[in-house]
C-alpha angles and dihedrals in degrees: 000000000000111000098174130023126187114207126198107202102211133162105046095124094044089049089053091052089048091058091038095247134130115275093253090059087064090052090051092055089043090058091057089048090053091062091050094050091048088055092048091051092050091047088053090054096247103155100193127043126178114191121196101216106157130005123220088240090055089063090069103027105046117090109267095241093050091047091050090055092048090053091043092055090046089053091048090052092051088051090050091053091050097046107028114074089188094060113128089246090064095036091061097028095241119180109221125210129175113218128191136055091318091164089082090063123092112283095238090056092047089055092052091048091052090049090054091050090050092046094053101033093105093055109106106170099079137006129212121193111196107202106208125161081007132155125171095215089048089051089057090049091051091049091049091052091054091049091048091051090054090046092055089052091050094246093119126028124207089247091059096054112112141139092281094056092047091050090051090060097050123102091252096054113153094027129099117255115262115276091198139020112205120193128185128197101059100273116125107208139086096238094210094310118148095327095172098039095046096054092118100021120126111245117220124179135187132190090222113112113236097254090049096053114125131200088249090057090051093048091048089053090054091048090051089053092049091052093058126089110228115216103177091214096311 
């Protein structure tokens, strides 16, 4: 049984080119697909979902107009969660958290994100981590800084430092490590996504672009996971 799935939402821009639309139109369709996939995951009994929505690098490398639309759609989705009682988040009682260096995002968006976290914090059935302004290497740096601060205060000694302590300072602290990383869009790499947590995750890729993903594709990815024998380094 999959407890935690990490999802890399790739292919929105290529999908937009495919249908001869602007890049942000692909992101708009991709947002609708995200709600569907969250529902499929909940229906499959997957308790934890981490979705890689926007990398920290994307903040500086994406064209400004495209980035503004991505952030606009993210803001619209937070508003939908706050105002729509029928949203899939409420339907399945999903606790939402935003992970990453969210302080680089516009303040008005940060406020909405915090409101969503507050609104859903009592939900216990499922958990959704939305990785935005996220980078796995940067997550490790942030965790190391916290540990160093405790070390300077004498709370942690160098001899005590181990994998468990590092894990406790990551954004996903308190959650099981991903069993499976699922990436759409045809690329076969992690792209700085959960490098520590995914050490023993099964990697599954599909050529389907994110907006094109079907429930059958998602179910087949789960079946592929279930057919593998996990060795955890042994």
